[in-house]
N, C-alpha and C positions, 0 to 999 in steps of 0.2 A: 757468475752468478745467473740466476734464471731470469727470463724477460718478464716484463709486466704483463698481465692479462689485459686483452682489449675488451672494453666495456661497450655496450650499445649506446648509441647517441641518446641524450636525454631530450625529450620533448620540451618546446618553449613553454614557458609558465602561462602565456597568453593562450595557447591552445588548450590547456587544461581548464582554465577559468571560462572560457568561451563554451566548452562542452556542456557545462551545467546550464547554461541559458536555453540551451536546445531542448532539455528535457521538461516533461510536464508531470507535476506532482499530482497523484491520485489519492485521497484519503478515505478510508474505509473504518467502519464501527463493527466489531463482533457483538452480536447480541446472543444472549442465552435465554430461551424460552422457559418460563416457569412450569408450563404444563408438560410438555415432552422432554425437557431437559436437554434439547439439542441446541447446538450452536450454529449460527448462520452470520454471514457477512452482508452488510449492506453499505451504501454510499454514506459517508459522514454527512450528518445534518447539522446546521448551526445550533449550538447549544448542547451538543453531545459532550459527555464526559464520562470517564470510567466510574462504574458503579451506579450509574444514574438508572433509577426505577422509571420504566416506560410503561404507560397506561395505553390500553387499546391499540397495541401493535399487532398487526397480523403476521403470524409465524410462517416462515417460508417452508417449514418441514411439516407440520401438522396442520396449517392453514386455518388456525383457530385464532380469534381475536382475543388476546390475553395480556397478563402482565409479562414483561420481559425486563432484562437487566443488561446494560451495556458492560461487557468484561474486559474489552480491549479496543483500542484505537491505533492504527498503524497506516503508514503511507508507502506508496510505491512510486518511484521515478521511472517514468516511461519514455522511451525514445521514439519520437513520432516517425523518424525514418523507418523503423522496424515495423511500426504499425501499418504504415503505407505498404510496405513489401509483404504484408501478411506473415511476418516472422512470429510476431506475438498474437495469440488469438483474441 
């Protein structure tokens, strides 16, 4: 019969769990301007939720102070080691 294939060694479960402690979570809100209909991203502010109507928000695209709506909220996990090495801009 044929030989069993050699599989790569599995990492210890502790290494995988410790890796998450190293990362930093950044949360962003995607805002849709009602005047120019453009979307832009800004850092999440306490109280943000999807489909929230925002009054007196300065649009980053048309630079007018107008009404806007939060259409999406998402997060990124950033590795501080890569930021220090200038790998992530």
